N, C-alpha and C positions, 0 to 999 in steps of 0.2 A: 504494500500500500504506500502510495506517495503521501508525504506529510508536508504541508506548507505552513509556515508561521507568518501570519499577516497576509496581506493581499497584493504584495509587489509582484507575485507570480500569478498571472491569469490562468484560468483553467485551460488545459491543453486541447479541450474540445467541448462541445455543448454538454451540459450536465443535467442529470436528474438529481435533485438536492433535497436533503432534509437538514433541519436546524435544531439544535438543542444543547443542553449541558451534558446529557448522556452520562450522568454520574452513576456508575455501577452497571450499566447496560442490563436493565431488567426486562421483563416480558413485554411491557409496553413498548420499550425501545426496539425490541426484536421484531415486533410487528411492523413498525415503521421501516426498519432496515430490510425486512423481507419484501415489503411493497416496493422499496427503492430498487432492489435487484430485479424484481419483476418488470418494472417500467423500463429499467436500463436495457434489459434483454429485448423487450418488445420494440422499443423505439431507437435502439442503437445509440444510447447515451452513456456518458461516464457516470457511474454511481458514486456520489460524493456526499460528504458530511461537512457541515460547518458547526464547530463547537467553540468554546470560549475558555480562556485561561487568564486570570483566575475565574472561579465561579462568580457570577455577578453579585451574589449575596456576600461574598468575601470582600468585594470592592466597596459595596454600599454600607455594610455593617459588619466589619470583621470580628467584633466582639461577640456577636450573636449568630454568626454564620454557622450552618450545620456542619457536623462532621462529614468529611468526604468519604464516600464509599470506595473510590478508586483514585489513585494518583493519575497525573496526566499520562505517564507511561502505561499504567495498567489500562486506562481507558482506551488509548490508541491501540493497544494490543487486542483488546476485546472487540473494538470496531473492525480491525483488520480480520479477526477471526470470522466475522460475519460476512466477509466477501466484498467489503467496500474498496473501491479502487483509489480514492483520494480523500484526504481530510484536511480542511483548512482550520487552523487554530487561531482564532481572533484574540488579540491581546485586549482584554477588557479593562480599559483605563478611562480617565475622564473624557478624553477626546472621543473614544468609541461610544461611551454612554451618552454623549451629547448629540450624536447623530440623530437627525430627525428620521421619521419613518420613511419619508420619500428619499432622503439621502442614502439610507441603508439599502433601499430597493435598487436605486440607480447605480450607485458607486460600487456596491458589494455584490448584490445578487446578479444584476444585469451585466455590468462592465467587467468585474473581476471573475465571477464564478460562471458566467455565461449560461445562466439557468434557462432551461427549456421546459422543465417540469418540476414543480415544487411540492413537496409532501410535508405537512406539518401535523403536530398533535392538536387535539381539539382544545387545548388550553394555551396555545401559542400566542404571545404578544411580543412586540419588538419596538425599537426606536425610543427616543427620549420620552420619559414619563410613560413608557409602555403604551403609547397611543396607536401603534400599528395594530391592525386587526385583520381578520379574514376578509372583510369587505374591501378594505384598502388594498390588500394583496390581489384580490380578484380584479379590481379595476386596473391595477398596475399590470397584471398579466395580460389583459386585453390590449393595453397600450404597447407593451414590450414583447408580446408574443410568447408568453410562457403559460403552461397549464398549471392549475392549482387544485390540490385536494387535501382534505383533512382526514386523519385516521382517528377513529373513536378510541376511547380508553379501553384498556384490557382489565377485566375484573377477575381477581383471584381470591378465592375463599370469601367472596362477598365484599371485597374492597378493591378500590382502584389500584392497579400496579403502578407504583411511583417510587422515586428515590426516598421520599419521606416515609413511606410505608415500610420500605426495607430497613431504613435506619431505626424505626420504632421496633421492628421485630428483632433486630440484632441487639439493641439496647436492652430489650426484655429477655434476652436469652432464648428466643423462639427461633432456633436455627432451622427447623423444618419449614416453618412459614417463610422465613427469609429465602430459603432455597427454592420454594415454590414461586415466590415473587420474582426471583432472579432467573429461574430456570436452571439453576446449578447451585452447588454449595458456595457460600461466600468465601472469598479467598483474598489473601494479601501476598504480594511479592516482595522479596528483599534479598540482599546479599549477606552471606554468612561472614561475620567479622569476629575477631578475637575479643573475648570478654574477660571477666575476672576469674574464670574457672570455678565459680562458686558451686555450680551444679555438679561438677566433677568431685569437688570436696564433699558434697552431700551424698555421693554415690550414684548420681543420675546425670551423666554427661549430657550437655545440651548444645544445640546449635544456636548461637546468638545471631539473630537476623536483624539487620539494620533496616528499619522501615521509615518511609518518608511521610507517613500520616502524622501530622502534628496533633491531631485530635481524632484518634481511632473511633469508629462507630460502635465498637464493642470492647469490653474489658472482662477479664476473668481467666478461668482455667478451662481448657477445652480438649476434647478428643479430636484429633486432626489427622489429615492425610497430607503427605508432603511429596512433591515431585520436582524434578529438576535435572540438569545435565549430570550424567554419571550415575543416575539412579535408573535402573532398568525398568522399574515399576513403582507406582506410588507406595510410600512407606507409611505405616501407621505410627502414631505417637500421641503424646500429650503436650500441650503448649500452655504457657502462661503469657498473657498479653496484659501488661499493666506497669506499675511503678515499683514493684518489689519492696514493699514497706518493711519487710522483716530483715532485709540484708542491705538495703541501699535507700537513698533518697533521690531517686532519679526524677529529673524534671520532665523528661520526655519518655513516653511509653516505650517499653522494651518488649520484644517478642523472643521468647526462648522456647525451643522445642526439644523434647527428649524423644528420640526415635527408638522404637522397640527393636531389639535384636539387630542392631546396626553398629558396626565399628568401621571407621574410615575417616578420611580427611575431607571435610566439606568447606574449608576456608575459601573464601572468594567465590563460592558457587552461588548462582542466583536461583533461589528456591521459590516455589509457590506453595503456600500453606492454605489448605482448605479446612474451614472450621465446620465440623460435622455435628458436634453435640457439646452443649455447655455443661460442665461438671459442677462448677461452683463459682461464686464471686471471689475476687482476690481478697486476702485477709492478712492481718499482721499477727505473727505468732510470738509468744513470750520468750522463746529460746530456739536455738537451732535444732535441737532434738525434736521439738514439736513440729517444726517445719519439715524436717526429714520424714517424720512419721506420716504427715499429711501427703507429702509427695508420693510416698509408697501407696497410700490409699487412692490417690488420683490415678496412678499408673494402673492399679487393679481395676478401678472403675472404668477407665478408658478401654482397657482390654476387654472387659465384660461387655461394654457397649458394642464394640466391633464384633464380638463373638455372637451376639444376639441380633 
C-alpha cells in the first residue's frame, strides 16, 4: 500500500475514496472498506483512504481525548490488510481545521485525491465547525463529477460498531465483545526491549514490549497470544499491561509478556500481542513473595482459559 503524508503528492489516478479516523478498524470500518474495493473493481478506480494524524479530538482537546485503539503504524497496517491501494495521512493542525467545507472538497478531494466516487459513514461531517454535510457533498459531486454514497452503521450485539464502543468494552474487560466489534481479538504491536529483568528474578521471564500508546485503552493482566518474526506459530502466554505499582513507579504503561514453554532471544523483535481474556485488574502487593504467588496463579488461570 502506498502511504502519503499530506497532499503534495496527487493521486496517481482517479480514486474511489473513503474518509475517517479509522481508529482500530472495527466492523463498521470493514464494511466501508469492502464497499470501497467493490467500487474500485467495478469502475477501475484506485481504492484509497484519507485519515488524519493526530486524531482531531487530540488536537481540539488533548486532555480529554480518548485512548487510541491503534497507533498510526498499526492503523496503516490494518488498512493495508484490507486491500486498500493508497492512504493519505492528513496532518490535523490549525490550518487543516480551519479549512472550510468547500475548500476541503476542492483542494483535497477534487484536486489532490482526484475522487470519482466517495463513500462515507452515515455520521460523517467535515470542514471548519463541522459544517460539511451529505447534502453539501452531493451538490459538490454534481459540480465536480464524483458519485457519493453513505454506508449505514453496523450493529453488533444491539449496539453500533464504533471506536467508542470498542474502547468501552476493553475498559470493562469485555474482551469477547471487543473482539466481536472489531472482528478479531484486540491487539497491540511493539518491539521487545531490555528491561530490568524483574520477571526473571521472580521466576517468570518476560518479554518487555515497548508500546507507543500513551494512554492504552485497557489495563490489567490478560491471557494473550503472541506472534511475530521467528515464531513459527502464535504462542500463548500471560501479559501485564499497566504501571507495575509493586516493583516500579512507571509513568508510562508497560507491556510485559510471559510466554508458556518458550526459551529464546526475542530482543528487537517486533511482536503482536492479542488480548484474549482478562484475568484481573492490576494491583499493588505488600511484598515480592505475594506478587510471585499471584503471578503463578495468573499463569495457571491463563493456561486453564486456553485449555477450555
